[in-house]
C-alpha positions as CSV (number, residue, x, y, z in Angstrom):
1,X,-79.8,7.7,-21.0
2,X,-82.3,6.2,-23.9
3,X,-84.8,9.2,-24.9
4,X,-87.9,8.0,-26.2
5,X,-88.6,8.6,-29.9
6,X,-91.8,11.3,-29.4
7,X,-89.7,13.3,-27.0
8,X,-89.3,16.5,-29.6
9,X,-93.9,16.1,-29.8
10,X,-95.7,18.6,-26.8
11,X,-97.4,16.7,-24.3
12,X,-101.2,17.8,-25.6
13,X,-99.6,17.6,-29.2
14,X,-99.1,13.7,-28.4
15,X,-102.3,13.3,-26.5
16,X,-104.6,14.5,-30.1
17,X,-102.0,11.8,-32.0
18,X,-102.5,9.4,-29.5
19,X,-106.3,9.5,-29.9
20,X,-106.5,10.0,-33.5
21,X,-104.7,6.6,-33.8
22,X,-107.4,5.0,-31.6
23,X,-109.8,6.0,-34.1
24,X,-111.7,3.4,-36.4
25,X,-111.8,5.2,-39.8
26,X,-114.1,3.7,-42.6
27,X,-112.1,4.2,-46.2
28,X,-115.2,6.1,-47.4
29,X,-115.1,8.7,-44.8
30,X,-118.3,7.5,-43.3
31,X,-119.3,7.1,-39.4
32,X,-119.7,3.4,-39.5
33,X,-116.2,2.8,-37.5
34,X,-116.7,0.7,-33.9
35,X,-114.8,3.2,-32.0
36,X,-117.2,5.8,-30.3
37,X,-114.0,8.5,-29.8
38,X,-114.0,9.4,-33.5
39,X,-116.4,12.8,-34.1
40,X,-114.4,14.2,-31.1
41,X,-111.2,14.3,-33.0
42,X,-112.8,15.0,-36.3
43,X,-114.6,18.1,-34.8
44,X,-111.6,19.7,-33.3
45,X,-109.8,19.6,-36.5
46,X,-113.2,21.4,-38.9
47,X,-113.1,23.8,-36.2
48,X,-110.0,24.2,-37.0
49,X,-110.3,24.2,-41.1
50,X,-113.5,26.2,-40.5
51,X,-112.1,29.5,-39.1
52,X,-114.0,29.3,-35.5
53,X,-115.2,27.4,-33.1
54,X,-119.0,27.7,-33.9
55,X,-121.2,24.3,-35.4
56,X,-120.3,23.7,-38.5
57,X,-123.8,23.5,-39.9
58,X,-123.7,27.2,-41.2
59,X,-121.4,26.1,-44.0
60,X,-121.6,24.7,-47.9
61,X,-121.9,21.3,-48.6
62,X,-118.7,21.7,-50.6
63,X,-117.1,23.1,-47.4
64,X,-118.6,20.2,-45.3
65,X,-117.0,17.3,-47.6
66,X,-113.5,18.9,-47.8
67,X,-113.4,19.3,-44.3
68,X,-114.5,15.8,-43.9
69,X,-112.0,14.7,-46.5
70,X,-109.1,16.7,-44.8
71,X,-110.2,15.1,-41.6
72,X,-109.8,11.8,-42.6
73,X,-107.0,12.8,-43.9
74,X,-105.4,14.3,-40.7
75,X,-106.1,10.9,-38.9
76,X,-105.1,8.7,-41.5
77,X,-101.5,10.3,-41.5
78,X,-101.7,11.0,-37.3
79,X,-102.0,6.4,-37.6
80,X,-99.3,6.1,-40.0
81,X,-96.9,8.6,-37.6
82,X,-97.8,6.0,-34.8
83,X,-97.2,3.0,-36.8
84,X,-93.8,4.4,-37.7
85,X,-92.9,4.6,-34.2
86,X,-93.9,1.4,-33.2
87,X,-91.6,0.2,-35.6
88,X,-88.5,2.0,-34.7
89,X,-86.1,1.1,-31.7
90,X,-88.2,1.1,-28.4
91,X,-87.3,3.1,-25.2
92,X,-85.1,1.3,-22.6
93,X,-87.9,1.2,-20.3
94,X,-90.2,-0.9,-23.1
95,X,-87.1,-3.3,-24.3
96,X,-84.0,-5.1,-22.7
97,X,-80.6,-4.3,-23.9
98,X,-77.9,-6.4,-23.8
99,X,-74.8,-5.2,-22.3
100,X,-72.0,-4.5,-24.2
101,X,-68.7,-5.4,-24.3
102,X,-65.7,-3.6,-24.1
103,X,-62.4,-4.9,-24.6
104,X,-60.6,-3.7,-21.4
105,X,-56.4,-3.4,-21.8
106,X,-54.2,-5.6,-20.2
107,X,-52.6,-4.2,-17.0
108,X,-49.9,-5.4,-15.4
109,X,-48.7,-8.8,-13.7
110,X,-48.4,-7.9,-10.2
111,X,-47.8,-10.4,-7.6
112,X,-47.4,-9.5,-3.6
113,X,-44.7,-11.4,-1.6
114,X,-45.8,-12.1,2.0
115,X,-43.1,-10.9,4.4
116,X,-40.9,-13.1,7.0
117,X,-42.7,-14.8,9.5
118,X,-41.9,-13.1,13.1
119,X,-43.0,-14.6,16.6
120,X,-45.6,-13.1,17.5
121,X,-44.9,-11.3,21.2
122,X,-47.9,-9.9,22.6
123,X,-50.9,-8.1,21.6
124,X,-51.5,-4.9,23.4
125,X,-54.3,-3.3,21.7
126,X,-57.4,-5.3,20.1
127,X,-56.6,-7.9,18.3
128,X,-53.2,-5.7,16.7
129,X,-50.0,-8.1,16.9
130,X,-46.6,-6.6,18.3
131,X,-43.6,-9.4,16.9
132,X,-39.8,-9.8,18.5
133,X,-36.8,-10.9,16.6
134,X,-36.6,-13.9,14.3
135,X,-34.3,-16.7,15.0
136,X,-30.7,-16.3,14.3
137,X,-31.1,-18.4,11.7
138,X,-34.1,-17.5,10.1
139,X,-34.1,-16.4,6.6
140,X,-36.3,-15.1,4.2
141,X,-36.1,-15.1,0.6
142,X,-37.5,-14.0,-3.2
143,X,-37.0,-16.0,-5.6
144,X,-39.2,-14.5,-9.6
145,X,-38.8,-14.9,-13.3
146,X,-40.6,-12.6,-15.8
147,X,-40.5,-14.0,-19.7
148,X,-39.9,-12.0,-22.6
149,X,-42.7,-11.8,-25.7
150,X,-42.4,-14.0,-28.5
151,X,-40.2,-10.7,-30.1
152,X,-38.3,-11.5,-27.0
153,X,-38.7,-8.5,-25.2
154,X,-38.5,-8.0,-21.4
155,X,-41.6,-6.1,-20.1
156,X,-40.3,-3.1,-17.4
157,X,-40.5,-5.0,-14.3
158,X,-39.0,-4.9,-10.7
159,X,-38.9,-6.1,-7.4
160,X,-39.9,-3.5,-4.7
161,X,-41.3,-3.0,-0.9
162,X,-45.1,-2.3,-0.7
163,X,-44.7,0.9,-0.4
164,X,-43.4,1.2,-3.3
165,X,-39.6,1.6,-2.3
166,X,-37.2,-0.1,-5.1
167,X,-35.6,-3.0,-3.9
168,X,-34.6,-4.8,-7.9
169,X,-35.0,-3.7,-11.4
170,X,-35.6,-6.5,-13.5
171,X,-36.2,-5.4,-17.1
172,X,-36.3,-1.5,-18.0
173,X,-39.2,-0.1,-19.8
174,X,-38.6,-1.3,-23.4
175,X,-40.9,1.7,-24.9
176,X,-43.5,1.0,-27.7
177,X,-42.6,-2.5,-29.7
178,X,-41.9,-3.1,-33.1
179,X,-43.0,-5.3,-35.0
180,X,-40.5,-9.0,-35.3
181,X,-39.5,-10.7,-38.0
182,X,-39.9,-13.9,-36.5
183,X,-40.6,-15.9,-33.5
184,X,-38.0,-15.0,-31.0
185,X,-36.4,-17.4,-28.5
186,X,-38.0,-16.9,-25.0
187,X,-35.8,-14.8,-22.3
188,X,-36.2,-14.6,-18.9
189,X,-35.5,-11.1,-15.8
190,X,-34.7,-13.2,-12.9
191,X,-34.3,-12.7,-8.9
192,X,-32.5,-14.8,-7.3
193,X,-31.9,-15.6,-3.5
194,X,-33.1,-11.6,-3.2
195,X,-33.3,-11.2,0.6
196,X,-36.2,-9.5,2.1
197,X,-37.5,-8.1,5.6
198,X,-40.7,-6.8,4.5
199,X,-43.6,-7.1,2.3
200,X,-42.7,-7.4,-0.9
201,X,-44.0,-6.6,-5.0
202,X,-43.5,-7.9,-8.2
203,X,-45.0,-6.2,-11.4
204,X,-44.5,-6.5,-14.7
205,X,-45.6,-4.2,-17.5
206,X,-47.7,-5.2,-19.7
207,X,-46.5,-5.5,-23.8
208,X,-49.0,-5.0,-26.7
209,X,-52.0,-5.1,-24.5
210,X,-50.7,-8.4,-23.1
211,X,-49.9,-9.0,-19.6
212,X,-46.6,-9.9,-19.0
213,X,-45.6,-13.5,-17.4
214,X,-44.4,-13.7,-14.7
215,X,-44.5,-15.7,-11.2
216,X,-42.3,-15.4,-7.7
217,X,-42.0,-17.2,-4.6
218,X,-41.5,-16.2,-1.0
219,X,-39.5,-19.1,1.0
220,X,-38.8,-18.9,4.4
221,X,-36.3,-21.0,6.9
222,X,-35.1,-21.4,10.1
223,X,-33.4,-24.1,12.4
224,X,-34.0,-22.8,15.5
225,X,-36.4,-21.3,17.6
226,X,-39.9,-21.1,18.0
227,X,-40.4,-20.8,14.4
228,X,-37.6,-23.4,13.2
229,X,-38.9,-25.2,9.9
230,X,-39.8,-24.4,6.5
231,X,-42.8,-21.9,4.7
232,X,-42.8,-20.6,1.3
233,X,-45.6,-19.0,-0.6
234,X,-46.9,-18.0,-4.4
235,X,-46.6,-14.5,-4.8
236,X,-50.3,-14.1,-5.2
237,X,-52.0,-11.2,-7.2
238,X,-54.2,-8.6,-5.2
239,X,-58.3,-9.6,-5.5
240,X,-61.5,-8.5,-3.7
241,X,-62.6,-12.1,-2.7
242,X,-60.8,-14.6,-0.9
243,X,-60.7,-18.0,1.0
244,X,-58.7,-19.3,3.5
245,X,-58.9,-22.9,4.8
246,X,-56.4,-24.0,7.4
247,X,-55.6,-21.4,10.7
248,X,-56.1,-22.5,13.6
249,X,-56.6,-20.5,17.1
250,X,-56.2,-23.3,19.9
251,X,-53.8,-23.5,22.7
252,X,-50.8,-23.3,21.2
253,X,-51.3,-22.2,17.8
254,X,-51.0,-19.1,16.8
255,X,-53.1,-17.7,13.6
256,X,-52.1,-14.1,12.5
257,X,-53.8,-12.5,9.4
258,X,-51.7,-10.3,7.4
259,X,-53.8,-7.8,4.5
260,X,-51.9,-6.0,2.1
261,X,-53.1,-3.1,-0.3
262,X,-50.6,-2.2,-2.7
263,X,-53.2,-0.4,-4.7
264,X,-53.2,3.6,-4.9
265,X,-57.0,2.6,-2.9
266,X,-57.8,3.1,0.7
267,X,-59.4,-1.6,0.8
268,X,-61.8,-2.4,4.1
269,X,-62.1,-5.4,4.4
270,X,-64.8,-7.8,6.7
271,X,-64.1,-11.2,7.4
272,X,-66.9,-14.1,7.9
273,X,-65.4,-17.2,10.4
274,X,-66.3,-20.1,9.5
275,X,-65.7,-23.0,12.6
276,X,-66.6,-26.7,13.8
277,X,-69.9,-25.7,15.0
278,X,-70.9,-23.4,12.5
279,X,-70.5,-19.6,11.0
280,X,-69.2,-17.6,13.9
281,X,-70.1,-13.9,14.9
282,X,-66.9,-12.1,15.9
283,X,-67.7,-8.3,16.8
284,X,-64.4,-6.6,15.0
285,X,-64.3,-8.4,12.0
286,X,-66.0,-5.6,9.9
287,X,-64.5,-2.7,8.3
288,X,-61.1,-3.4,8.0
289,X,-59.4,-0.5,6.8
290,X,-56.3,-1.1,4.8
291,X,-54.8,2.3,3.8
292,X,-52.3,2.1,0.6
293,X,-49.2,0.4,0.6
294,X,-49.5,-1.0,3.7
295,X,-50.5,-4.6,5.6
296,X,-52.7,-4.6,8.9
297,X,-52.1,-7.9,10.8
298,X,-54.5,-9.5,13.0
299,X,-54.5,-12.1,14.9
300,X,-57.5,-14.3,15.1
301,X,-56.7,-15.5,18.4
302,X,-58.3,-12.4,19.3
303,X,-61.2,-12.1,16.9
304,X,-62.2,-15.8,17.6
305,X,-60.0,-17.8,20.0
306,X,-60.1,-21.6,20.4
307,X,-61.1,-22.9,17.3
308,X,-59.1,-25.7,16.1
309,X,-60.5,-25.4,12.7
310,X,-61.0,-22.0,11.3
311,X,-61.8,-20.4,7.5
312,X,-61.8,-17.4,6.6
313,X,-64.0,-15.7,3.5
314,X,-62.0,-11.9,2.8
315,X,-64.5,-9.3,1.2
316,X,-62.5,-6.1,0.3
317,X,-64.9,-2.8,-0.3
318,X,-62.3,-0.4,-2.4
319,X,-58.5,-1.5,-3.5
320,X,-58.3,-5.4,-3.8
321,X,-55.9,-7.1,-1.2
322,X,-53.8,-10.2,-0.6
323,X,-54.4,-12.3,2.4
324,X,-51.9,-14.2,4.2
325,X,-52.1,-16.5,8.0
326,X,-48.9,-17.0,9.1
327,X,-49.8,-20.0,11.4
328,X,-47.6,-21.9,14.1
329,X,-47.3,-24.3,16.6
330,X,-45.7,-24.5,19.9
331,X,-46.5,-28.0,21.7
332,X,-44.8,-27.3,25.5
333,X,-41.3,-26.0,24.2
334,X,-41.2,-28.2,20.7
335,X,-42.2,-26.4,17.7
336,X,-44.4,-28.0,16.1
337,X,-44.3,-26.0,13.1
338,X,-44.7,-22.3,10.9
339,X,-46.7,-22.7,7.7
340,X,-48.1,-19.5,5.2
341,X,-51.5,-20.5,4.8
342,X,-52.8,-18.7,0.9
343,X,-56.2,-18.3,-0.8
344,X,-56.7,-21.5,-2.9
345,X,-59.8,-21.1,-5.2
346,X,-63.4,-19.7,-4.8
347,X,-66.2,-21.9,-3.7
348,X,-67.1,-24.7,-6.5
349,X,-68.7,-28.6,-6.4
350,X,-65.4,-30.0,-7.0
351,X,-62.3,-28.7,-5.4
352,X,-58.5,-30.6,-6.2
353,X,-55.0,-30.4,-4.5
354,X,-51.4,-31.8,-5.5
355,X,-48.4,-32.0,-3.9
356,X,-50.0,-34.1,-0.7
357,X,-47.1,-35.9,0.8
358,X,-48.6,-38.6,3.2
359,X,-45.7,-40.2,5.5
360,X,-45.4,-43.8,7.1
361,X,-48.8,-44.6,7.9
362,X,-49.0,-46.6,11.1
363,X,-46.1,-44.5,12.3
364,X,-47.8,-41.4,11.5
365,X,-51.0,-42.7,13.3
366,X,-49.4,-43.4,16.6
367,X,-48.4,-39.6,16.7
368,X,-51.4,-38.3,16.2
369,X,-52.9,-40.2,19.3
370,X,-50.8,-38.6,21.8
371,X,-51.6,-35.9,23.5
372,X,-51.7,-32.6,21.7
373,X,-50.6,-34.4,18.1
374,X,-53.7,-34.5,16.7
375,X,-52.9,-31.6,13.9
376,X,-50.1,-33.3,13.4
377,X,-51.1,-35.7,10.5
378,X,-52.3,-35.3,7.3
379,X,-56.3,-34.1,6.6
380,X,-58.4,-32.3,4.5
381,X,-60.5,-29.3,5.3
382,X,-63.7,-28.7,4.0
383,X,-65.6,-25.4,4.3
384,X,-69.2,-25.1,3.0
385,X,-70.2,-21.5,3.5
386,X,-73.7,-22.2,2.2
387,X,-76.8,-23.5,4.7
388,X,-77.2,-27.3,2.8
389,X,-74.9,-29.7,4.2
390,X,-72.8,-30.9,1.3
391,X,-71.8,-34.8,0.5
392,X,-68.4,-34.8,-0.3
393,X,-66.6,-37.8,-2.0
394,X,-62.4,-37.5,-2.3
395,X,-60.0,-39.6,-3.9
396,X,-56.2,-39.7,-3.9
397,X,-54.7,-40.3,-6.8
398,X,-50.8,-41.7,-6.2
399,X,-48.1,-42.8,-8.9
400,X,-49.6,-46.1,-9.8
401,X,-53.2,-45.2,-9.5
402,X,-55.9,-44.2,-6.8
403,X,-55.6,-45.5,-3.3
404,X,-58.5,-45.9,-0.8
405,X,-59.5,-43.8,2.1
406,X,-60.1,-45.9,5.0
407,X,-63.6,-45.3,5.9
408,X,-65.2,-44.9,1.8
409,X,-63.9,-41.4,1.1
410,X,-67.5,-40.5,1.6
411,X,-68.6,-37.7,4.3
412,X,-71.2,-35.2,4.5
413,X,-69.7,-32.0,5.9
414,X,-72.3,-29.7,7.6
415,X,-72.9,-26.3,5.9
416,X,-72.0,-23.3,7.3
417,X,-69.3,-24.7,9.0
418,X,-65.5,-26.7,9.0
419,X,-65.3,-30.9,8.8
420,X,-62.2,-32.2,8.9
421,X,-61.4,-35.3,6.9
422,X,-58.2,-37.5,8.0
423,X,-56.2,-38.7,5.1
424,X,-54.2,-41.3,7.0
425,X,-54.2,-44.7,6.2
426,X,-52.5,-44.7,3.1
427,X,-49.7,-46.1,1.9
428,X,-47.1,-43.3,2.1
429,X,-46.7,-41.0,-1.0
430,X,-47.0,-38.5,-3.0
431,X,-50.9,-37.8,-3.9
432,X,-53.4,-35.6,-5.1
433,X,-56.7,-35.4,-3.6
434,X,-59.4,-34.5,-5.8
435,X,-62.9,-33.5,-3.4
436,X,-66.1,-33.3,-5.2
437,X,-69.6,-32.5,-3.7
438,X,-73.0,-31.5,-4.3
439,X,-72.8,-28.3,-3.0
440,X,-70.1,-25.7,-3.6
441,X,-67.7,-25.8,-0.8
442,X,-63.8,-24.4,-0.4
443,X,-60.5,-26.7,1.1
444,X,-57.5,-27.1,1.4
445,X,-54.9,-30.4,2.9
446,X,-52.6,-30.0,5.5
447,X,-49.3,-31.6,4.9
448,X,-47.1,-32.9,7.7
449,X,-44.0,-33.7,8.0
450,X,-41.8,-35.4,11.5
451,X,-42.8,-38.8,13.8
452,X,-41.5,-37.9,16.8
453,X,-43.4,-36.8,19.7
454,X,-39.6,-34.7,20.8
455,X,-38.4,-33.3,18.4
456,X,-39.3,-30.7,16.0
457,X,-42.2,-31.5,13.3
458,X,-43.5,-29.4,11.0
459,X,-46.8,-29.0,8.5
460,X,-48.1,-27.6,5.4
461,X,-51.2,-26.7,4.0
462,X,-52.2,-27.5,0.2
463,X,-54.5,-24.9,-0.7
464,X,-56.9,-26.0,-4.1
465,X,-55.7,-24.6,-7.3
466,X,-56.6,-24.0,-10.7
467,X,-56.8,-26.1,-13.4
468,X,-53.3,-25.9,-15.3
469,X,-53.5,-24.0,-18.9
470,X,-50.3,-23.1,-21.2
471,X,-47.0,-20.6,-19.7
472,X,-47.5,-20.8,-15.9
473,X,-44.2,-19.3,-14.2
474,X,-43.4,-21.1,-11.5
475,X,-40.3,-19.9,-9.3
476,X,-39.0,-22.7,-6.9
477,X,-36.7,-21.3,-4.4
478,X,-32.5,-22.3,-4.6
479,X,-32.0,-24.6,-1.1
480,X,-33.8,-28.2,-0.3
481,X,-35.4,-30.9,-2.2
482,X,-37.6,-29.9,-4.4
483,X,-40.1,-31.9,-6.4
484,X,-42.7,-30.6,-9.0
485,X,-46.5,-32.9,-8.0
486,X,-48.3,-33.0,-11.0
487,X,-51.9,-34.6,-11.0
488,X,-54.0,-36.4,-13.0
489,X,-57.3,-36.8,-11.7
490,X,-59.4,-37.5,-14.5
491,X,-57.8,-38.9,-18.1
492,X,-54.7,-38.5,-20.0
493,X,-53.0,-35.4,-19.5
494,X,-49.5,-34.2,-21.1
495,X,-47.8,-31.5,-19.0
496,X,-44.7,-29.6,-20.9
497,X,-42.6,-27.9,-18.1
498,X,-39.0,-25.9,-19.3
499,X,-36.3,-24.9,-16.5
500,X,-35.6,-21.4,-16.1
501,X,-32.3,-21.1,-14.9
502,X,-30.4,-18.2,-12.6
503,X,-28.7,-16.8,-15.6
504,X,-32.1,-16.3,-17.7
505,X,-32.3,-18.7,-19.9
506,X,-34.7,-21.3,-20.7
507,X,-33.7,-24.3,-21.5
508,X,-34.3,-28.2,-22.3
509,X,-37.8,-29.0,-22.5
510,X,-39.2,-32.0,-20.7
511,X,-43.0,-33.4,-20.7
512,X,-44.4,-35.2,-18.4
513,X,-47.4,-38.1,-20.0
514,X,-49.9,-38.8,-17.4
515,X,-52.2,-41.4,-17.8
516,X,-55.4,-41.1,-15.9
517,X,-56.0,-40.9,-12.2
518,X,-52.7,-40.9,-11.9
519,X,-49.7,-38.7,-10.0
520,X,-45.9,-37.9,-11.3
521,X,-43.0,-36.5,-9.3
522,X,-40.3,-34.5,-11.1
523,X,-37.2,-33.5,-8.9
524,X,-36.0,-30.7,-9.4
525,X,-32.2,-30.6,-10.1
526,X,-29.4,-28.0,-8.5
527,X,-28.0,-27.7,-11.8
528,X,-29.1,-27.0,-15.7
529,X,-26.3,-26.4,-18.0
530,X,-23.6,-24.9,-15.0
531,X,-26.7,-22.8,-13.7
532,X,-28.7,-22.8,-11.2
533,X,-32.4,-23.6,-11.3
534,X,-34.8,-20.6,-10.3
535,X,-38.0,-22.3,-11.7
536,X,-39.8,-24.0,-14.3
537,X,-42.3,-22.8,-17.6
538,X,-45.2,-25.3,-16.9
539,X,-47.9,-25.8,-19.9
540,X,-50.7,-28.8,-19.9
541,X,-52.6,-30.2,-22.9
542,X,-55.5,-33.0,-22.6
543,X,-57.4,-33.8,-19.8
544,X,-57.5,-31.8,-16.4
545,X,-54.3,-31.9,-14.6
546,X,-53.4,-29.7,-11.7
547,X,-49.4,-29.0,-10.1
548,X,-47.7,-27.5,-7.1
549,X,-44.2,-27.8,-5.6
550,X,-43.6,-29.8,-3.2
551,X,-40.4,-28.5,-0.7
552,X,-38.2,-30.5,1.9
553,X,-34.9,-30.0,3.7
554,X,-32.4,-34.0,3.9
555,X,-32.4,-34.6,7.4
556,X,-34.9,-32.5,8.9
557,X,-38.9,-32.6,9.1
558,X,-39.5,-29.3,7.1
559,X,-42.8,-29.0,4.7
560,X,-43.8,-26.6,2.5
561,X,-45.6,-26.2,-0.7
562,X,-46.9,-23.9,-3.2
563,X,-49.6,-24.5,-5.3
564,X,-49.0,-23.4,-9.1
565,X,-51.0,-20.1,-9.8
566,X,-53.0,-19.0,-12.3
567,X,-51.4,-18.1,-15.8
568,X,-51.4,-14.3,-17.5
569,X,-54.4,-13.1,-19.1
570,X,-54.3,-11.1,-22.3
571,X,-56.7,-8.4,-23.3
572,X,-60.1,-9.5,-21.7
573,X,-63.6,-8.3,-22.0
574,X,-65.9,-6.8,-19.6
575,X,-70.1,-6.0,-19.9
576,X,-70.3,-2.3,-19.7
577,X,-73.7,-1.2,-18.4
578,X,-74.9,2.7,-18.5
579,X,-77.2,4.2,-16.0
580,X,-77.4,6.1,-13.5
């Protein structure tokens, strides 16, 4: 709290000084001033000097002159005091202060990996789910990498359960780092194909006030059961504000929202739900308590049933959380796929999604025309949180440039609701989708696989992602066909990708030079230098570029996508405001 400059002056004295300061007294001591208040303070001072409270007429002329001179001096001194005070720093109530910036030490890099996909068995109480065992062939694996510092020091890092129980120690705490003679070769601490049966947490400690660079992915595959297919999700950093696009609670579709809290502070989560007809006020969507070290699962159909297009804005008060929707489809007795829907970037006037794989357009159109298969085709969903409608322009960029979207690619998305735009009709291939509008919106693109109605199909949602920077750790699962999909929607970009192998080595880097308005596909090899490839360190230069990992299984209709997560942050500065 700021103190007034005159806080040490008694209230009565402060009033007297203010009155005297307002007087206009000529230099010769006459009463020619224009301020009527001059005689009063002067008389007060004269009485004090004469030693009595009566009139001054009985005093000598010499005493009167001396008294007047003294009064003038006192008035002038008071004026000087106020003038000086006016030039001194003023109180907080009279001037605006900029909030100072305070350096905040870098914290641990924490990524929360979703648990395995589980088959929903029932909801005996409200929206709380009950799960049955997964299929006999289901596998849930975590792959992760933590980079060393420039001095070649691996940060203290580990993979643990959400409740803190250790799973794998990656590297011990190196202690206080010492000054290195020069840059050392980068190394990586790795976790390769670690089986998990619940939510897990990758954490890497800061070293030298720099946040560790790390990344992880959880992958799920099953070849039998109602949840057959592939799903994958990057292990995400907790936050207090999250947007998820792509949920579906219609008949045959199951959406389970999993909220995980890895902090030591309870989290109270509120959900804003948006459907095709506008925002939905759902009882039970506010004040959801997520205790520290726990996951709370919510069956979304219990809140908002029969919503084919559903977007979720999750806001947490207290501890930060992660949010992931386990989405699955069952068309009669035929599995329609499984996926983990993860948050994209916050609403903005431009959103970019990579890793959008489109099948043969004629076959996809034929499948989507069948009863119950409307969501088996590629599409873009747009959620506009504000009341104003959004005029959205959609562009698709392939290997050889932009491809026109049938219908022109310009749509109007209603404010406060979710709009779906079909991406069918463009040639088969891998694309980067860029959407721009005049108001902010959130978005995600649906990727589908499988073209026969009597066989299992699969789907994945590619969320909007942030622009690539430097040193993104992109972990990839060890099995299946794996691709890096890199896009430069506007102008030329150069992307460097350095393989990380399971033995902790960083191999020779390669570079992709992307022309503006194109997408590049990089197939991830099984091995480099005789060791399995676990991931990449990805860095970008030039114009804005975006990336995702596309996962498929040879001979199967499996598909999954994982957007490249933002890179690690160093020491940050935040505005600090003091007050009540």
